[in-house]
C-alpha positions as CSV (number, residue, x, y, z in Angstrom):
1,M,-56.1,19.4,-13.7
2,T,-53.0,17.9,-15.4
3,D,-49.7,16.5,-14.0
4,T,-46.9,15.8,-16.3
5,A,-45.4,12.5,-16.2
6,R,-42.9,12.3,-13.1
7,P,-40.5,9.5,-12.5
8,I,-41.4,7.4,-9.3
9,G,-38.6,6.3,-7.0
10,S,-35.6,5.1,-9.0
11,G,-37.4,6.1,-12.2
12,T,-38.2,2.7,-13.6
13,V,-42.0,3.8,-13.7
14,T,-43.6,7.3,-14.3
15,L,-46.8,8.4,-13.2
16,A,-49.0,11.3,-14.7
17,V,-52.5,12.4,-13.5
18,A,-54.9,14.1,-15.9
19,D,-58.6,14.6,-15.9
20,G,-59.3,11.8,-13.4
21,V,-56.9,9.3,-15.0
22,A,-53.7,8.0,-13.6
23,T,-51.3,6.8,-16.4
24,I,-48.6,4.4,-15.0
25,T,-46.0,3.8,-17.5
26,L,-43.2,1.2,-17.2
27,N,-40.0,2.8,-18.0
28,R,-37.0,0.5,-18.7
29,P,-37.4,0.5,-22.5
30,E,-33.8,-0.5,-23.0
31,V,-34.7,-4.1,-21.5
32,L,-38.4,-4.2,-22.5
33,H,-39.3,-3.3,-19.0
34,A,-38.1,-6.5,-17.6
35,F,-39.1,-6.7,-13.9
36,N,-36.6,-6.0,-11.0
37,P,-36.6,-5.3,-7.5
38,A,-36.4,-1.5,-8.2
39,M,-39.2,-1.6,-10.5
40,G,-41.3,-3.6,-7.9
41,V,-40.8,-0.7,-5.5
42,D,-41.6,2.0,-8.0
43,L,-44.6,0.2,-9.5
44,L,-46.1,-0.5,-6.0
45,E,-45.7,3.1,-5.2
46,A,-47.4,4.3,-8.3
47,I,-50.4,1.9,-7.7
48,M,-50.9,3.0,-4.1
49,S,-50.4,6.6,-5.0
50,A,-53.3,6.4,-7.7
51,D,-55.4,4.5,-5.2
52,G,-55.2,7.0,-2.5
53,D,-55.5,10.2,-4.7
54,P,-59.1,11.2,-4.6
55,A,-58.5,13.0,-8.0
56,V,-57.9,9.6,-9.7
57,R,-60.9,7.7,-11.0
58,A,-59.3,5.3,-13.3
59,V,-55.9,4.0,-13.9
60,L,-54.1,3.1,-17.2
61,L,-51.1,0.8,-17.1
62,T,-48.7,0.7,-20.3
63,G,-45.1,0.5,-21.3
64,A,-42.7,3.1,-22.9
65,G,-41.5,2.5,-26.4
66,R,-42.2,-0.8,-28.1
67,A,-43.1,-3.3,-25.3
68,F,-45.4,-3.8,-22.4
69,M,-43.2,-5.9,-20.2
70,A,-40.9,-8.9,-21.2
71,G,-41.2,-10.7,-17.9
72,G,-38.7,-10.8,-15.1
73,D,-35.1,-9.5,-15.3
74,L,-33.4,-12.8,-15.7
75,S,-29.9,-11.2,-15.4
76,H,-30.8,-10.4,-11.7
77,L,-31.0,-14.2,-11.2
78,H,-28.4,-15.4,-13.6
79,D,-25.7,-13.3,-11.8
80,A,-26.5,-14.9,-8.5
81,K,-24.6,-17.8,-7.3
82,G,-25.4,-20.7,-4.8
83,A,-27.9,-19.8,-2.2
84,E,-28.1,-16.2,-3.4
85,R,-30.1,-17.3,-6.5
86,P,-33.1,-18.8,-4.6
87,H,-32.9,-15.7,-2.3
88,R,-33.2,-13.3,-5.3
89,A,-35.8,-15.5,-6.9
90,N,-38.0,-15.1,-3.9
91,Q,-37.4,-11.6,-3.5
92,L,-38.3,-10.9,-7.1
93,V,-41.6,-13.0,-7.1
94,A,-42.7,-11.7,-3.7
95,A,-42.4,-8.1,-5.1
96,F,-44.4,-8.9,-8.0
97,H,-47.1,-10.7,-6.1
98,E,-47.4,-7.6,-3.8
99,I,-48.2,-5.6,-6.9
100,V,-50.8,-8.0,-8.2
101,L,-52.6,-8.1,-4.9
102,A,-52.5,-4.3,-4.9
103,M,-54.1,-4.1,-8.2
104,A,-56.8,-6.5,-7.1
105,R,-57.6,-4.3,-4.1
106,L,-57.7,-1.1,-6.2
107,S,-60.9,1.0,-5.5
108,K,-60.7,2.3,-9.3
109,P,-60.8,0.4,-12.4
110,I,-57.5,-0.4,-14.3
111,I,-56.8,-0.8,-18.0
112,A,-53.7,-2.2,-19.6
113,G,-52.5,-0.7,-22.9
114,V,-50.5,-3.6,-24.2
115,N,-48.6,-1.8,-26.7
116,G,-46.0,-4.6,-27.5
117,V,-44.9,-7.9,-26.5
118,A,-46.1,-9.2,-23.1
119,A,-43.9,-12.2,-21.7
120,G,-44.2,-14.2,-18.4
121,A,-44.9,-11.6,-15.8
122,G,-46.1,-9.1,-18.3
123,V,-48.9,-11.4,-19.2
124,S,-49.8,-11.6,-15.6
125,L,-49.6,-7.9,-15.2
126,A,-52.0,-7.3,-18.0
127,M,-54.5,-10.0,-17.0
128,A,-54.6,-8.4,-13.5
129,C,-56.1,-5.2,-15.2
130,D,-60.0,-5.2,-15.7
131,L,-59.7,-4.2,-19.4
132,V,-57.0,-4.7,-22.0
133,V,-56.3,-2.9,-25.1
134,M,-53.8,-4.9,-27.2
135,A,-51.8,-3.9,-30.2
136,A,-52.5,-5.9,-33.3
137,E,-48.8,-6.7,-33.8
138,A,-48.2,-7.7,-30.1
139,K,-48.1,-11.3,-28.7
140,L,-48.6,-12.9,-25.5
141,V,-46.2,-15.7,-24.3
142,M,-45.7,-17.2,-20.9
143,A,-42.1,-18.5,-21.3
144,Y,-41.7,-19.9,-17.7
145,T,-41.1,-23.6,-18.7
146,G,-39.0,-22.5,-21.4
147,I,-36.2,-21.6,-18.9
148,G,-36.9,-24.3,-16.6
149,T,-39.4,-22.8,-14.0
150,S,-42.9,-22.9,-13.0
151,P,-45.1,-19.8,-13.6
152,D,-46.0,-17.0,-11.0
153,G,-47.8,-13.8,-10.9
154,G,-51.1,-15.3,-10.4
155,S,-51.0,-16.8,-14.0
156,T,-52.0,-20.3,-12.7
157,F,-55.0,-18.8,-10.9
158,V,-56.2,-16.3,-13.6
159,L,-55.6,-18.2,-16.8
160,P,-57.7,-21.3,-16.0
161,R,-60.6,-19.1,-14.9
162,L,-60.4,-17.0,-18.1
163,I,-59.8,-19.5,-20.7
164,G,-60.2,-23.0,-19.0
165,P,-57.5,-25.4,-17.8
166,K,-56.7,-26.9,-21.4
167,L,-56.0,-23.6,-23.1
168,A,-54.2,-22.6,-19.8
169,M,-51.9,-25.5,-20.0
170,E,-51.3,-25.0,-23.6
171,M,-50.1,-21.5,-22.9
172,L,-48.0,-22.6,-19.8
173,L,-46.5,-25.7,-21.1
174,L,-45.9,-25.0,-24.8
175,N,-44.8,-21.4,-24.5
176,E,-46.3,-20.7,-28.2
177,P,-47.0,-16.9,-28.5
178,V,-50.7,-16.0,-28.6
179,D,-51.4,-13.4,-31.3
180,A,-53.9,-10.6,-30.6
181,E,-56.8,-12.0,-32.5
182,T,-56.5,-15.5,-30.8
183,A,-56.0,-13.5,-27.4
184,R,-59.4,-11.8,-28.1
185,A,-61.1,-15.0,-29.2
186,W,-60.0,-16.6,-26.1
187,G,-61.4,-13.6,-23.9
188,L,-57.9,-12.4,-22.8
189,V,-58.2,-8.9,-24.4
190,N,-61.1,-6.5,-25.0
191,R,-59.9,-4.4,-27.9
192,I,-57.3,-4.7,-30.7
193,V,-55.8,-1.7,-32.5
194,P,-52.6,-1.0,-34.4
195,A,-49.8,-0.4,-32.2
196,A,-49.7,3.4,-32.9
197,E,-53.3,3.6,-31.7
198,V,-52.9,1.8,-28.3
199,P,-52.3,4.8,-26.2
200,A,-55.2,6.8,-27.7
201,E,-57.6,3.8,-27.3
202,A,-56.5,3.0,-24.0
203,A,-56.8,6.6,-22.8
204,K,-60.3,6.8,-24.5
205,L,-61.6,4.0,-22.2
206,A,-59.8,5.3,-19.0
207,A,-61.6,8.6,-19.7
208,K,-64.9,7.1,-20.1
209,L,-64.4,5.0,-16.8
210,A,-63.0,8.2,-15.0
211,A,-66.2,10.0,-15.7
212,G,-68.3,7.1,-14.4
213,P,-69.8,6.0,-11.1
214,T,-66.4,5.2,-9.2
215,L,-67.9,3.6,-6.2
216,A,-70.1,1.3,-8.4
217,Y,-67.0,0.4,-10.3
218,A,-65.3,-0.6,-7.2
219,R,-68.1,-2.8,-5.8
220,T,-68.4,-4.5,-9.5
221,R,-64.7,-5.3,-9.4
222,R,-65.1,-6.9,-5.9
223,L,-68.1,-9.0,-7.0
224,V,-66.7,-10.1,-10.1
225,S,-63.4,-11.2,-8.3
226,E,-65.4,-13.0,-5.5
227,S,-67.9,-14.7,-8.0
228,L,-66.0,-17.8,-9.0
229,D,-65.3,-18.8,-5.3
230,N,-68.8,-18.1,-3.9
231,P,-71.9,-20.4,-4.2
232,L,-74.9,-18.8,-5.7
233,G,-76.7,-17.9,-2.6
234,Q,-73.6,-16.0,-1.1
235,Q,-73.1,-14.3,-4.3
236,L,-76.7,-13.1,-4.5
237,A,-76.3,-11.8,-1.0
238,R,-73.2,-9.9,-1.9
239,E,-75.0,-8.5,-4.9
240,Q,-77.8,-7.4,-2.8
241,E,-75.5,-5.8,-0.2
242,A,-73.5,-3.9,-3.0
243,F,-76.6,-2.6,-4.7
244,V,-78.2,-1.4,-1.5
245,A,-74.8,0.4,-0.7
246,S,-74.8,1.9,-4.0
247,S,-78.2,3.3,-3.6
248,R,-77.0,5.5,-0.9
249,T,-74.4,7.3,-3.1
250,D,-74.6,10.6,-4.9
251,D,-73.8,8.9,-8.1
252,F,-76.9,6.7,-7.9
253,D,-79.0,9.8,-7.2
254,A,-77.6,11.4,-10.4
255,G,-77.7,8.2,-12.5
256,L,-81.4,7.7,-11.4
257,G,-82.4,11.2,-12.0
258,A,-80.8,11.3,-15.4
259,F,-82.4,8.1,-16.4
260,L,-85.9,9.4,-15.5
261,A,-85.2,12.7,-17.1
262,K,-83.8,11.0,-20.3
263,R,-80.6,12.9,-20.1
264,K,-76.9,11.8,-19.8
265,P,-75.8,11.5,-16.1
266,V,-72.9,13.5,-14.8
267,Y,-71.1,11.3,-12.1
268,E,-68.7,12.9,-9.5
269,G,-67.4,9.5,-8.2
270,R,-69.1,9.6,-4.5
């Protein structure tokens, strides 16, 4: 079943559902998808819609045109004076953080198709995804200290865990663009393809995940998320609980039967 892309809320985001994949597309190309409060409302609605839709088994997040996301909408802050500026800053960051948390709680895997530049919050948005397909021509740049502020969006949480404190500090303090090959070498992205091939490559991965064991993917996401904060004994216990819970699912029955019969499994996500 296919759903053509439809605008969400004010139209800063579109959502399309086809063959088990929800494609969420950032839709402010005239400002490279700079994040503002309206986009915060729309993007959260799209994520929650995808998460609550039983027809959706994987999510793909990308940007329209030539960029993924060029960070926060600085004009939203620059136009404010006096006490209004910190009020708007708080509003903007709170909205983005709600989205990062919603992505972490997703019951389905999510892929980023980084079709162009990702700056500031755009890097955090990509890093909040499970898999990242990046355009060979694209770059990642943090940019926060370049405008006299500290990072947000979970970047100070995620980056040290992905690449270690020293490389995280290099990205966060120096604001030097990280090219695609370096990003892959550091473990920030999974696949690199020419920009024109990003949609197809990301869609291919999303389709593969959409055909997989959805409940097992959800448990795997939670296990990996918890792993860096749990001691070994607790993590082993959590793995045991998840494995036993998975053994009760129709997908495990399908996977086990297919393995023993030496055929490809057909999963239904339940």
